All heavy atoms as an XYZ file, in Angstrom:
746
protein
N      -1.653     10.832    -26.673
C      -0.490     11.245    -25.923
C      -0.847     12.069    -24.690
O      -0.176     11.979    -23.678
C       0.426     12.096    -26.817
C       1.518     11.334    -27.469
S       2.330     10.265    -26.303
C       3.444      9.471    -27.280
N      -1.915     12.877    -24.796
C      -2.282     13.695    -23.651
C      -2.802     12.828    -22.507
O      -2.611     13.171    -21.336
C      -3.296     14.779    -24.061
C      -3.402     15.798    -22.940
C      -4.661     14.180    -24.368
C      -3.929     17.119    -23.381
N      -3.410     11.676    -22.852
C      -3.871     10.775    -21.799
C      -2.698     10.216    -21.009
O      -2.756     10.108    -19.772
C      -4.686      9.616    -22.387
C      -5.957     10.015    -23.071
C      -5.737     10.228    -24.550
O      -4.600     10.013    -25.035
O      -6.692     10.602    -25.230
N      -1.635      9.866    -21.696
C      -0.461      9.309    -21.026
C       0.205     10.349    -20.145
O       0.580     10.060    -18.996
C       0.534      8.770    -22.065
O      -0.144      7.831    -22.901
C       1.703      8.100    -21.391
N       0.338     11.570    -20.626
C       0.956     12.626    -19.827
C       0.111     12.950    -18.600
O       0.643     13.118    -17.490
C       1.148     13.868    -20.685
N      -1.194     13.012    -18.771
C      -2.087     13.267    -17.637
C      -2.029     12.116    -16.642
O      -2.014     12.327    -15.430
C      -3.524     13.466    -18.134
O      -3.540     14.488    -19.116
C      -4.445     13.845    -16.997
N      -1.972     10.894    -17.159
C      -1.902      9.722    -16.292
C      -0.620      9.731    -15.464
O      -0.650      9.469    -14.253
C      -1.964      8.457    -17.149
O      -1.755      7.331    -16.364
N       0.486     10.050    -16.086
C       1.761     10.102    -15.348
C       1.722     11.222    -14.305
O       2.172     11.040    -13.174
C       2.933     10.276    -16.328
C       3.105      9.002    -17.146
C       4.220     10.624    -15.594
C       4.102      9.125    -18.277
N       1.135     12.368    -14.672
C       1.014     13.469    -13.713
C       0.171     13.089    -12.503
O       0.544     13.360    -11.357
N      -0.971     12.459    -12.742
C      -1.831     12.022    -11.635
C      -1.148     10.970    -10.774
O      -1.273     10.970     -9.553
C      -3.149     11.465    -12.173
C      -4.143     12.472    -12.708
C      -5.342     11.752    -13.312
C      -4.587     13.416    -11.617
N      -0.407     10.068    -11.415
C       0.303      9.032    -10.668
C       1.368      9.636     -9.757
O       1.502      9.242     -8.590
C       0.924      8.025    -11.638
C       1.495      6.768    -11.030
C       0.400      5.947    -10.362
C       2.185      5.940    -12.089
N       2.095     10.613    -10.248
C       3.132     11.265     -9.436
C       2.498     12.021     -8.273
O       2.973     11.945     -7.129
C       3.995     12.189    -10.318
C       4.880     13.082     -9.465
C       4.834     11.362    -11.273
N       1.414     12.752     -8.537
C       0.730     13.486     -7.471
C       0.200     12.517     -6.409
O       0.357     12.736     -5.209
C      -0.402     14.353     -8.056
C       0.178     15.497     -8.882
C      -1.299     14.895     -6.951
C      -0.847     16.255     -9.694
N      -0.424     11.428     -6.849
C      -0.930     10.433     -5.899
C       0.179      9.799     -5.087
O       0.039      9.587     -3.885
N       1.314      9.518     -5.727
C       2.442      8.928     -5.006
C       2.995      9.891     -3.971
O       3.301      9.487     -2.832
C       3.530      8.528     -6.001
C       4.740      7.945     -5.337
C       4.739      6.663     -4.820
C       5.907      8.705     -5.204
C       5.843      6.145     -4.195
C       7.019      8.192     -4.580
C       6.987      6.906     -4.084
O       8.090      6.402     -3.459
N       3.124     11.165     -4.321
C       3.642     12.155     -3.371
C       2.697     12.322     -2.183
O       3.148     12.449     -1.038
C       3.873     13.494     -4.078
C       5.011     13.501     -5.092
C       5.069     14.832     -5.818
C       6.334     13.195     -4.424
N       1.404     12.326     -2.442
C       0.438     12.436     -1.337
C       0.490     11.190     -0.466
O       0.446     11.281      0.765
C      -0.978     12.674     -1.892
C      -1.063     14.048     -2.560
C      -2.017     12.583     -0.776
C      -2.360     14.294     -3.293
N       0.615     10.014     -1.081
C       0.652      8.769     -0.303
C       1.880      8.699      0.592
O       1.809      8.204      1.715
C       0.613      7.567     -1.244
N       3.010      9.179      0.121
C       4.218      9.111      0.933
C       4.215     10.118      2.072
O       4.929      9.925      3.058
C       5.470      9.316      0.068
O       5.365     10.552     -0.620
C       5.653      8.178     -0.902
N       3.423     11.177      1.956
C       3.387     12.187      3.018
C       2.101     12.132      3.838
O       1.901     12.983      4.702
C       3.562     13.579      2.427
O       2.456     13.898      1.608
N       1.231     11.144      3.593
C      -0.053     11.081      4.291
C       0.145     10.738      5.765
O       0.940      9.874      6.104
C      -0.947     10.035      3.643
N      -0.566     11.457      6.624
C      -0.504     11.222      8.063
C      -1.737     10.495      8.580
O      -1.793     10.139      9.742
C      -0.366     12.557      8.807
C       0.855     13.334      8.444
C       2.101     12.684      8.959
C       3.294     13.562      8.637
N       4.530     12.831      8.652
N      -2.742     10.327      7.767
C      -3.927      9.578      8.174
C      -4.401      8.713      7.016
O      -3.986      8.887      5.865
C      -5.040     10.501      8.669
C      -5.443     11.529      7.651
O      -5.703     11.158      6.503
O      -5.502     12.720      8.004
N      -5.240      7.768      7.337
C      -5.661      6.795      6.334
C      -6.633      7.377      5.308
O      -6.738      6.858      4.205
C      -6.257      5.538      6.984
C      -5.194      4.756      7.688
C      -7.381      5.863      7.908
N      -7.323      8.460      5.669
C      -8.239      9.083      4.708
C      -7.434      9.663      3.537
O      -7.774      9.440      2.367
C      -9.071     10.196      5.386
C      -9.852      9.649      6.581
C      -9.996     10.864      4.388
C     -10.934      8.669      6.230
N      -6.366     10.385      3.858
C      -5.528     10.925      2.777
C      -4.865      9.809      1.992
O      -4.692      9.909      0.768
C      -4.476     11.867      3.362
C      -5.065     13.131      3.855
C      -4.018     14.057      4.359
N      -4.673     15.189      5.000
C      -4.071     16.081      5.699
N      -2.773     16.018      5.872
N      -4.734     17.064      6.239
N      -4.477      8.740      2.681
C      -3.878      7.610      1.995
C      -4.880      6.984      1.032
O      -4.537      6.643     -0.101
C      -3.393      6.577      3.013
C      -2.655      5.377      2.461
C      -1.382      5.801      1.752
C      -2.344      4.407      3.572
N      -6.124      6.858      1.447
C      -7.166      6.309      0.582
C      -7.384      7.198     -0.633
O      -7.483      6.706     -1.756
C      -8.474      6.169      1.362
C      -9.680      5.706      0.570
C      -9.476      4.288      0.082
C     -10.932      5.803      1.403
N      -7.441      8.493     -0.411
C      -7.645      9.414     -1.533
C      -6.476      9.341     -2.510
O      -6.660      9.324     -3.733
C      -7.855     10.848     -1.002
C      -9.197     10.930     -0.267
C      -7.795     11.861     -2.130
C      -9.401     12.220      0.485
N      -5.251      9.256     -1.989
C      -4.092      9.184     -2.879
C      -4.070      7.865     -3.656
O      -3.703      7.846     -4.835
C      -2.805      9.359     -2.090
O      -2.633      8.280     -1.203
N      -4.470      6.774     -3.018
C      -4.529      5.500     -3.736
C      -5.579      5.531     -4.835
O      -5.380      4.991     -5.930
C      -4.794      4.357     -2.766
C      -3.636      4.000     -1.839
C      -4.071      2.927     -0.856
C      -2.441      3.531     -2.624
N      -6.705      6.151     -4.554
C      -7.732      6.279     -5.585
C      -7.250      7.149     -6.744
O      -7.568      6.886     -7.904
C      -9.013      6.859     -4.982
C      -9.735      5.869     -4.098
C     -10.102      4.594     -4.836
O     -10.571      4.667     -5.973
O      -9.895      3.520     -4.265
N      -6.466      8.177     -6.432
C      -5.896      9.018     -7.481
C      -4.942      8.212     -8.357
O      -4.949      8.330     -9.589
C      -5.182     10.219     -6.860
C      -4.775     11.344     -7.784
C      -5.986     11.952     -8.459
C      -4.009     12.392     -7.021
N      -4.156      7.349     -7.728
C      -3.236      6.518     -8.493
C      -3.994      5.502     -9.347
O      -3.611      5.237    -10.484
C      -2.246      5.827     -7.563
C      -1.216      6.776     -6.998
S       0.151      5.964     -6.195
C      -0.557      5.573     -4.616
N      -5.078      4.930     -8.825
C      -5.867      4.007     -9.639
C      -6.558      4.740    -10.780
O      -6.705      4.194    -11.864
C      -6.884      3.255     -8.786
C      -6.317      1.997     -8.208
C      -5.943      1.937     -6.895
C      -6.129      0.884     -8.999
C      -5.402      0.784     -6.358
C      -5.587     -0.279     -8.485
C      -5.221     -0.324     -7.158
N      -6.962      5.973    -10.568
C      -7.529      6.755    -11.659
C      -6.495      6.971    -12.752
O      -6.823      6.936    -13.948
C      -8.019      8.103    -11.146
O      -9.040      7.918    -10.216
N      -5.254      7.174    -12.359
C      -4.182      7.322    -13.346
C      -4.004      6.049    -14.152
O      -3.786      6.089    -15.363
C      -2.885      7.697    -12.636
N      -4.132      4.910    -13.487
C      -4.014      3.634    -14.194
C      -5.171      3.467    -15.179
O      -4.986      3.060    -16.318
C      -3.949      2.462    -13.202
C      -4.050      1.129    -13.909
C      -2.674      2.545    -12.387
N      -6.396      3.803    -14.752
C      -7.549      3.731    -15.655
C      -7.358      4.644    -16.858
O      -7.685      4.287    -17.985
C      -8.837      4.121    -14.933
C      -9.357      3.063    -14.013
C      -9.714      3.370    -12.726
C      -9.484      1.759    -14.434
C     -10.190      2.407    -11.874
C      -9.963      0.774    -13.596
C     -10.316      1.102    -12.301
N      -6.814      5.828    -16.624
C      -6.606      6.772    -17.715
C      -5.546      6.271    -18.692
O      -5.621      6.539    -19.893
C      -6.217      8.142    -17.147
C      -6.221      9.304    -18.108
C      -7.601      9.475    -18.725
C      -5.798     10.563    -17.399
N      -4.582      5.518    -18.198
C      -3.540      4.999    -19.091
C      -4.051      3.896    -19.996
O      -3.422      3.568    -20.991
C      -2.351      4.497    -18.262
O      -2.717      3.329    -17.556
N      -5.215      3.315    -19.669
C      -5.786      2.246    -20.492
C      -6.538      2.812    -21.699
O      -6.722      2.127    -22.700
C      -6.714      1.366    -19.619
C      -7.436      0.327    -20.430
C      -5.910      0.688    -18.533
N      -6.930      4.069    -21.640
C      -7.749      4.682    -22.694
C      -7.112      4.563    -24.083
O      -7.811      4.225    -25.055
C      -8.059      6.155    -22.337
C      -8.665      6.889    -23.523
C      -8.988      6.209    -21.151
N      -5.790      4.776    -24.258
C      -5.231      4.636    -25.618
C      -5.377      3.250    -26.223
O      -5.321      3.107    -27.441
C      -3.758      5.006    -25.428
C      -3.726      5.868    -24.238
C      -4.797      5.339    -23.343
N      -5.574      2.221    -25.398
C      -5.756      0.881    -25.955
C      -7.048      0.773    -26.756
O      -7.157     -0.050    -27.663
C      -5.768     -0.166    -24.833
C      -4.432     -0.417    -24.130
C      -4.630     -1.401    -22.989
C      -3.408     -0.952    -25.104
N      -8.036      1.593    -26.427
C      -9.321      1.520    -27.112
C      -9.346      2.328    -28.405
O     -10.304      2.268    -29.147
C     -10.442      1.987    -26.178
C     -10.667      1.046    -25.026
C     -10.170      1.338    -23.774
C     -11.341     -0.140    -25.213
C     -10.358      0.470    -22.713
C     -11.539     -1.021    -24.168
C     -11.047     -0.716    -22.918
N      -8.310      3.102    -28.688
C      -8.273      3.869    -29.928
C      -7.815      3.020    -31.103
O      -8.109      3.335    -32.245
C      -7.345      5.082    -29.778
O      -6.040      4.634    -29.425
C      -7.875      6.035    -28.713
N      -7.082      1.939    -30.820
C      -6.628      1.037    -31.874
C      -7.565     -0.166    -31.919
O      -7.671     -0.904    -30.945
C      -5.192      0.598    -31.579
C      -4.586     -0.173    -32.717
O      -5.259     -0.538    -33.671
N      -3.288     -0.401    -32.618
N      -8.265     -0.392    -33.043
C      -9.240     -1.500    -33.103
C      -8.629     -2.874    -32.857
O      -9.306     -3.774    -32.366
C      -9.797     -1.406    -34.529
C      -9.505     -0.031    -34.968
C      -8.280      0.415    -34.256
N      -7.359     -3.065    -33.164
C      -6.755     -4.385    -32.952
C      -6.416     -4.646    -31.478
O      -6.113     -5.778    -31.118
C      -5.494     -4.529    -33.799
O      -4.521     -3.597    -33.391
N      -6.461     -3.617    -30.647
C      -6.115     -3.780    -29.230
C      -7.323     -3.704    -28.307
O      -7.167     -3.661    -27.087
C      -5.094     -2.711    -28.812
C      -3.723     -2.787    -29.471
C      -2.870     -1.616    -29.044
C      -3.045     -4.095    -29.133
N      -8.532     -3.686    -28.842
C      -9.723     -3.529    -27.999
C      -9.907     -4.725    -27.072
O     -10.247     -4.577    -25.903
C     -10.966     -3.284    -28.881
C     -10.882     -1.877    -29.464
C     -12.254     -3.448    -28.082
C     -12.023     -1.510    -30.370
N      -9.658     -5.949    -27.563
C      -9.815     -7.134    -26.705
C      -8.837     -7.091    -25.535
O      -9.210     -7.363    -24.387
C      -9.604     -8.405    -27.522
N      -7.583     -6.714    -25.804
C      -6.603     -6.606    -24.730
C      -6.977     -5.470    -23.773
O      -6.804     -5.583    -22.558
C      -5.200     -6.374    -25.293
C      -4.603     -7.569    -25.983
C      -5.038     -7.704    -27.437
O      -5.771     -6.822    -27.932
O      -4.655     -8.694    -28.073
N      -7.498     -4.393    -24.319
C      -7.928     -3.266    -23.478
C      -9.062     -3.654    -22.553
O      -9.082     -3.268    -21.387
N      -9.998     -4.428    -23.070
C     -11.100     -4.898    -22.221
C     -10.582     -5.789    -21.100
O     -11.023     -5.671    -19.957
C     -12.134     -5.655    -23.050
C     -12.984     -4.736    -23.888
O     -13.146     -3.568    -23.564
N     -13.517     -5.259    -24.974
N      -9.656     -6.682    -21.392
C      -9.116     -7.580    -20.368
C      -8.345     -6.792    -19.312
O      -8.517     -7.020    -18.104
C      -8.213     -8.620    -21.023
N      -7.525     -5.864    -19.732
C      -6.744     -5.063    -18.775
C      -7.666     -4.200    -17.936
O      -7.477     -4.064    -16.719
C      -5.696     -4.217    -19.527
C      -4.623     -5.129    -20.124
C      -5.073     -3.177    -18.609
C      -3.658     -4.429    -21.042
N      -8.691     -3.639    -18.544
C      -9.636     -2.806    -17.796
C     -10.389     -3.631    -16.767
O     -10.587     -3.201    -15.632
C     -10.626     -2.142    -18.763
O      -9.894     -1.364    -19.702
C     -11.592     -1.253    -18.024
N     -10.800     -4.828    -17.144
C     -11.520     -5.704    -16.205
C     -10.637     -6.074    -15.007
O     -11.075     -6.008    -13.854
C     -11.996     -6.959    -16.938
C     -12.933     -7.864    -16.166
C     -14.241     -7.138    -15.871
C     -13.201     -9.127    -16.957
N      -9.395     -6.424    -15.265
C      -8.469     -6.755    -14.165
C      -8.244     -5.539    -13.285
O      -8.222     -5.633    -12.052
C      -7.141     -7.289    -14.742
C      -7.365     -8.656    -15.376
C      -6.070     -7.359    -13.664
C      -6.190     -9.163    -16.182
N      -8.117     -4.378    -13.895
C      -7.880     -3.151    -13.128
C      -9.074     -2.803    -12.267
O      -8.922     -2.372    -11.118
C      -7.556     -1.995    -14.088
O      -6.459     -2.375    -14.921
C      -7.186     -0.740    -13.334
N     -10.277     -2.986    -12.794
C     -11.487     -2.686    -12.017
C     -11.578     -3.596    -10.797
O     -11.856     -3.128     -9.682
C     -12.739     -2.820    -12.909
C     -14.003     -2.876    -12.077
C     -12.815     -1.675    -13.894
N     -11.323     -4.889    -10.973
C     -11.385     -5.808     -9.826
C     -10.287     -5.506     -8.814
O     -10.513     -5.579     -7.607
C     -11.311     -7.266    -10.290
C     -12.614     -7.764    -10.830
C     -12.733     -8.151    -12.147
C     -13.730     -7.838    -10.017
C     -13.933     -8.601    -12.658
C     -14.950     -8.300    -10.507
C     -15.049     -8.674    -11.831
N      -9.100     -5.159     -9.279
C      -8.013     -4.802     -8.361
C      -8.358     -3.549     -7.582
O      -8.144     -3.472     -6.370
C      -6.711     -4.602     -9.155
O      -6.443     -5.776     -9.899
C      -5.553     -4.301     -8.226
N      -8.901     -2.559     -8.252
C      -9.274     -1.317     -7.588
C     -10.383     -1.545     -6.573
O     -10.362     -0.978     -5.476
C      -9.714     -0.283     -8.625
O     -10.105      0.894     -8.005
N     -11.353     -2.373     -6.931
C     -12.444     -2.657     -5.989
C     -11.929     -3.384     -4.753
O     -12.333     -3.075     -3.629
C     -13.524     -3.480     -6.683
N     -11.012     -4.329     -4.925
C     -10.420     -5.025     -3.790
C      -9.625     -4.091     -2.900
O      -9.708     -4.155     -1.667
N      -8.877     -3.209     -3.522
C      -8.102     -2.215     -2.754
C      -9.014     -1.304     -1.974
O      -8.758     -0.993     -0.806
C      -7.218     -1.420     -3.714
C      -6.510     -0.266     -3.102
C      -7.272      1.028     -3.277
O      -8.104      1.150     -4.189
O      -7.025      1.917     -2.457
N     -10.099     -0.891     -2.583
C     -11.047      0.000     -1.901
C     -11.688     -0.697     -0.708
O     -11.822     -0.102      0.364
C     -12.113      0.470     -2.885
C     -13.087      1.502     -2.363
C     -12.349      2.784     -2.001
C     -14.151      1.780     -3.390
N     -12.059     -1.960     -0.855
C     -12.639     -2.698      0.266
C     -11.647     -2.846      1.414
O     -12.012     -2.715      2.589
C     -13.126     -4.066     -0.199
C     -14.365     -4.058     -1.077
C     -14.658     -5.464     -1.586
C     -15.546     -3.520     -0.319
N     -10.393     -3.109      1.106
C      -9.375     -3.239      2.160
C      -9.172     -1.914      2.876
O      -9.081     -1.860      4.110
C      -8.053     -3.760      1.553
C      -8.232     -5.210      1.127
C      -6.902     -3.609      2.540
C      -7.084     -5.757      0.328
N      -9.126     -0.822      2.138
C      -8.916      0.485      2.771
C     -10.108      0.894      3.623
O      -9.948      1.439      4.712
C      -8.622      1.559      1.717
C      -7.249      1.459      1.131
S      -5.932      1.614      2.372
C      -6.142      3.268      2.919
N     -11.311      0.634      3.163
C     -12.493      0.956      3.969
C     -12.507      0.113      5.234
O     -12.827      0.610      6.317
C     -13.767      0.789      3.130
C     -13.847      1.898      2.083
C     -15.011      0.794      4.013
C     -14.969      1.747      1.094
N     -12.125     -1.154      5.124
C     -12.036     -2.009      6.317
C     -10.997     -1.476      7.291
O     -11.210     -1.487      8.511
C     -11.677     -3.440      5.911
O     -12.649     -3.970      5.077
N      -9.861     -1.007      6.787
C      -8.820     -0.453      7.653
C      -9.305      0.813      8.355
O      -9.033      1.022      9.540
C      -7.562     -0.161      6.843
N     -10.038      1.651      7.646
C     -10.566      2.877      8.255
C     -11.574      2.529      9.350
O     -11.542      3.109     10.436
C     -11.201      3.775      7.173
C     -10.114      4.348      6.279
C     -12.020      4.883      7.809
C     -10.634      5.055      5.066
N     -12.454      1.585      9.080
C     -13.434      1.178     10.099
C     -12.725      0.579     11.312
O     -13.067      0.882     12.453
C     -14.446      0.188      9.485
C     -15.326      0.915      8.480
C     -15.290     -0.470     10.566
C     -16.212     -0.009      7.659
N     -11.685     -0.244     11.075
C     -10.931     -0.846     12.173
C     -10.247      0.232     13.018
O     -10.314      0.204     14.258
C      -9.895     -1.816     11.615
C      -8.948     -2.328     12.644
C      -9.354     -3.280     13.558
C      -7.645     -1.853     12.698
C      -8.468     -3.756     14.507
C      -6.761     -2.318     13.646
C      -7.172     -3.270     14.552
N      -9.580      1.174     12.371
C      -8.903      2.249     13.111
C      -9.899      3.097     13.885
O      -9.636      3.489     15.028
C      -8.097      3.131     12.156
C      -6.781      2.557     11.678
C      -6.169      3.460     10.635
C      -5.822      2.385     12.839
N     -11.031      3.390     13.283
C     -12.022      4.224     13.960
C     -12.608      3.512     15.175
O     -12.782      4.117     16.226
C     -13.129      4.610     12.978
C     -14.103      5.578     13.592
O     -13.637      6.597     14.158
O     -15.312      5.331     13.524
N     -12.899      2.220     15.043
C     -13.480      1.474     16.164
C     -12.471      1.265     17.285
O     -12.808      1.311     18.458
C     -13.995      0.123     15.687
C     -15.271      0.227     14.935
C     -15.807     -1.137     14.612
N     -17.067     -1.016     13.886
C     -17.706     -2.015     13.354
N     -17.210     -3.227     13.444
N     -18.831     -1.831     12.724
N     -11.220      1.006     16.934
C     -10.226      0.678     17.939
C      -9.635      1.919     18.601
O      -9.467      1.955     19.815
C      -9.116     -0.154     17.325
C      -8.114     -0.631     18.347
C      -7.380     -1.832     17.868
C      -6.481     -2.318     19.000
N      -6.350     -3.717     19.018
N      -9.305      2.925     17.832
C      -8.589      4.071     18.374
C      -9.413      5.352     18.402
O      -8.960      6.364     18.886
C      -7.314      4.325     17.571
C      -6.401      3.142     17.553
C      -6.177      2.456     16.372
C      -5.787      2.689     18.703
C      -5.339      1.364     16.339
C      -4.941      1.599     18.683
C      -4.716      0.929     17.494
N     -10.603      5.340     17.853
C     -11.485      6.509     17.794
C     -10.869      7.679     17.044
O     -11.185      8.830     17.302
C     -11.912      6.962     19.180
C     -12.685      5.937     19.939
C     -14.052      5.789     19.350
N     -14.799      4.748     20.055
C     -15.680      3.990     19.490
N     -15.957      4.145     18.230
N     -16.314      3.086     20.148
N      -9.946      7.385     16.152
C      -9.381      8.408     15.279
C      -8.754      7.716     14.076
O      -8.493      6.507     14.108
C      -8.360      9.265     15.995
C      -7.180      8.495     16.526
C      -6.269      9.400     17.289
C      -5.110      8.603     17.865
N      -4.198      9.406     18.610
N      -8.508      8.470     13.025
C      -7.947      7.891     11.821
C      -6.519      8.330     11.564
O      -5.929      7.948     10.565
C      -8.805      8.258     10.600
O      -8.895      9.667     10.507
C     -10.168      7.622     10.685
N      -5.933      9.141     12.459
C      -4.555      9.551     12.259
C      -3.628      8.406     12.622
O      -3.938      7.565     13.460
C      -4.204     10.771     13.122
O      -4.399     10.441     14.482
C      -5.052     11.959     12.750
N      -2.474      8.355     11.993
C      -1.516      7.300     12.273
C      -0.216      7.863     12.833
O       0.784      7.170     12.905
C      -1.236      6.463     11.005
C      -2.455      5.656     10.631
C      -0.769      7.317      9.874
N      -0.215      9.141     13.238
C       0.992      9.736     13.811
C       1.358      9.057     15.117
O       2.465      8.599     15.315
C       0.786     11.227     14.057
C       0.775     12.014     12.780
O       1.278     11.500     11.768
O       0.267     13.143     12.800
N       0.420      9.022     16.058
C       0.670      8.431     17.364
C      -0.472      7.473     17.674
O      -1.632      7.850     17.644
C       0.740      9.511     18.457
C       0.916      8.874     19.815
C       1.861     10.486     18.160
N      -0.106      6.249     17.928
C      -1.103      5.260     18.310
C      -0.723      4.761     19.694
O       0.386      4.279     19.916
C      -1.150      4.088     17.309
C      -1.586      4.597     15.942
C      -2.088      3.004     17.794
C      -1.550      3.555     14.862
N      -1.627      4.914     20.640
C      -1.364      4.440     21.988
C      -2.284      3.272     22.280
O      -3.480      3.314     22.017
C      -1.611      5.543     23.028
O      -2.952      5.991     22.896
C      -0.666      6.697     22.827
N      -1.701      2.226     22.780
C      -2.486      1.069     23.164
C      -1.781      0.349     24.305
O      -0.566      0.151     24.271
C      -2.715      0.108     21.974
O      -3.450     -0.996     22.426
C      -1.430     -0.347     21.357
N      -2.506      0.030     25.331
C      -1.951     -0.679     26.465
C      -0.843      0.072     27.170
O       0.043     -0.545     27.738
N      -0.857      1.383     27.132
C       0.185      2.168     27.778
C       1.398      2.400     26.901
O       2.263      3.204     27.223
N       1.495      1.691     25.798
C       2.611      1.902     24.876
C       2.219      2.930     23.840
O       1.077      2.995     23.393
C       2.982      0.602     24.171
C       3.518     -0.438     25.119
O       4.098     -0.034     26.146
O       3.349     -1.639     24.839
N       3.183      3.732     23.453
C       2.924      4.746     22.443
C       3.818      4.464     21.254
O       5.035      4.358     21.384
C       3.219      6.142     23.004
C       2.811      7.252     22.078
C       2.892      8.595     22.772
O       2.177      8.794     23.769
O       3.682      9.417     22.314
N       3.212      4.314     20.098
C       3.969      4.030     18.869
C       4.032      5.257     18.009
O       3.130      5.996     17.888
C       3.315      2.884     18.105
C       3.131      1.588     18.877
C       2.343      0.609     18.038
C       4.463      1.004     19.232
């Protein structure tokens, strides 16, 4: 039960940080926090011997999803850094236009 409560707490904290993030670094950290919460929620599946096979499958899918998300976020950070020379997303100016 403590794993589930901790997982929900981490998920809420990660969601709040993600919604208020002004740069992609904080967004990446908050997404990783949310994925950690998902990993923590899988732990109770391994305590019941009849659910170990399902726990392994869910963990494997979660690991691949998290790795894909991490690669996309790192690519976005590299793209923002190369194009705009900064990682903030408050104001982006390009071609004289300011977004």
